[in-house]
C-alpha positions as CSV (number, residue, x, y, z in Angstrom):
1,X,0.0,0.0,0.0
2,X,1.3,3.4,-1.0
3,X,-0.2,6.7,0.3
4,X,0.6,9.5,-2.1
5,X,-0.8,12.6,-0.4
6,X,-2.9,13.7,2.6
7,X,-4.8,17.0,2.2
8,X,-6.5,18.5,5.2
9,X,-10.2,19.4,4.9
10,X,-11.1,22.0,7.5
11,X,-14.8,21.9,8.3
12,X,-15.9,25.5,9.0
13,X,-19.1,27.4,9.7
14,X,-18.5,29.8,6.8
15,X,-16.0,29.3,3.9
16,X,-16.4,33.0,3.0
17,X,-15.3,34.1,6.6
18,X,-12.1,32.1,6.3
19,X,-11.0,33.3,2.8
20,X,-9.4,36.6,3.9
21,X,-7.1,34.8,6.3
22,X,-6.0,32.1,3.8
23,X,-6.1,34.1,0.5
24,X,-5.5,37.8,1.4
25,X,-3.0,37.4,4.3
26,X,-1.2,34.2,3.4
27,X,-1.4,34.3,-0.4
28,X,-3.2,31.0,-1.1
29,X,-5.0,30.8,-4.5
30,X,-8.5,29.5,-4.9
31,X,-8.2,26.7,-7.5
32,X,-11.6,25.2,-7.2
33,X,-14.9,26.1,-5.5
34,X,-18.3,24.5,-5.2
35,X,-21.4,26.6,-4.3
36,X,-23.9,25.4,-1.7
37,X,-27.1,27.3,-2.1
38,X,-26.2,31.0,-2.2
39,X,-22.9,30.5,-0.4
40,X,-19.7,28.7,-0.9
41,X,-19.8,25.1,0.3
42,X,-16.2,24.0,-0.6
43,X,-13.0,25.5,-1.8
44,X,-9.5,24.2,-2.6
45,X,-6.7,26.6,-1.8
46,X,-3.1,26.1,-3.0
47,X,0.2,27.7,-2.4
48,X,3.0,26.0,-4.4
49,X,2.7,22.3,-3.7
50,X,0.7,22.9,-0.5
51,X,-3.1,22.4,-0.5
52,X,-5.8,22.9,2.1
53,X,-9.6,22.5,1.6
54,X,-12.4,24.3,3.4
55,X,-15.9,22.9,3.5
56,X,-18.9,24.3,5.3
57,X,-20.8,22.4,8.0
58,X,-24.0,22.7,5.9
59,X,-22.2,21.3,2.8
60,X,-20.8,18.3,4.8
61,X,-24.3,17.6,6.2
62,X,-25.7,17.4,2.6
63,X,-22.7,15.6,1.1
64,X,-22.3,12.8,3.6
65,X,-25.5,11.0,4.8
66,X,-25.4,10.4,8.5
67,X,-22.5,12.8,9.1
68,X,-22.7,14.9,12.3
69,X,-20.2,17.5,11.5
70,X,-19.4,20.5,13.6
71,X,-16.8,23.1,12.8
72,X,-13.6,21.1,13.3
73,X,-11.0,22.4,15.7
74,X,-7.7,21.1,14.6
75,X,-4.1,22.2,14.4
76,X,-2.1,22.4,11.2
77,X,1.7,22.3,11.2
78,X,3.0,24.1,8.1
79,X,6.7,24.1,7.4
80,X,7.9,27.2,5.5
81,X,11.2,28.4,4.1
82,X,10.8,32.0,5.4
83,X,9.0,32.5,8.6
84,X,9.6,36.2,8.6
85,X,7.7,36.5,5.3
86,X,4.8,34.7,6.8
87,X,4.9,37.0,9.9
88,X,4.8,40.0,7.6
89,X,1.9,38.6,5.6
90,X,0.0,38.0,8.9
91,X,0.4,41.7,9.7
92,X,-1.6,42.5,12.8
93,X,-3.3,39.2,13.0
94,X,-3.4,38.1,16.7
95,X,-0.7,35.6,17.6
96,X,-1.1,32.7,20.1
97,X,2.7,32.5,20.1
98,X,4.5,35.4,18.5
99,X,7.7,33.4,17.9
100,X,9.6,30.7,19.7
101,X,12.6,28.4,19.0
102,X,12.0,24.8,19.9
103,X,14.3,21.9,21.0
104,X,13.5,20.2,17.7
105,X,15.2,23.0,15.9
106,X,12.2,24.9,14.5
107,X,11.3,28.6,14.8
108,X,7.5,28.9,15.1
109,X,4.7,31.3,15.1
110,X,1.1,30.2,16.0
111,X,-2.2,31.9,15.1
112,X,-5.8,30.9,15.2
113,X,-7.8,31.1,11.9
114,X,-11.3,32.6,11.7
115,X,-12.8,29.1,12.1
116,X,-10.9,28.5,15.4
117,X,-8.2,26.2,14.0
118,X,-4.7,26.7,15.4
119,X,-2.2,27.2,12.5
120,X,1.5,26.7,13.4
121,X,4.1,28.0,10.9
122,X,7.6,26.6,11.4
123,X,11.0,27.2,9.8
124,X,13.9,24.9,10.4
125,X,16.8,26.5,12.2
126,X,20.3,25.4,13.1
């Protein structure tokens, strides 16, 4: 068995409310979107080879019979080449951890996205 890729799907109350964080601040590109009624139900966002998907709670309920989704609270660990560039892109976005260096040789900044997910950006150091 060979797994070729895992892509996170963040279940959110509102796709639209999350787009300014992912697209405007972090520079992800909307590569696909699926409407759900008069709102967005699903989007695929990419940056280079990195991909994240956002799907609304309402869309999941209609898409997967028997699903009992709530907005998921998860953490993403995103390794980057230039943490300072990410910090600049975040601008005045509130930080859970402004910056720290870890014993596992990573420099990290942690924020919470509009859906309540903790997003950890890390650059290898040393």
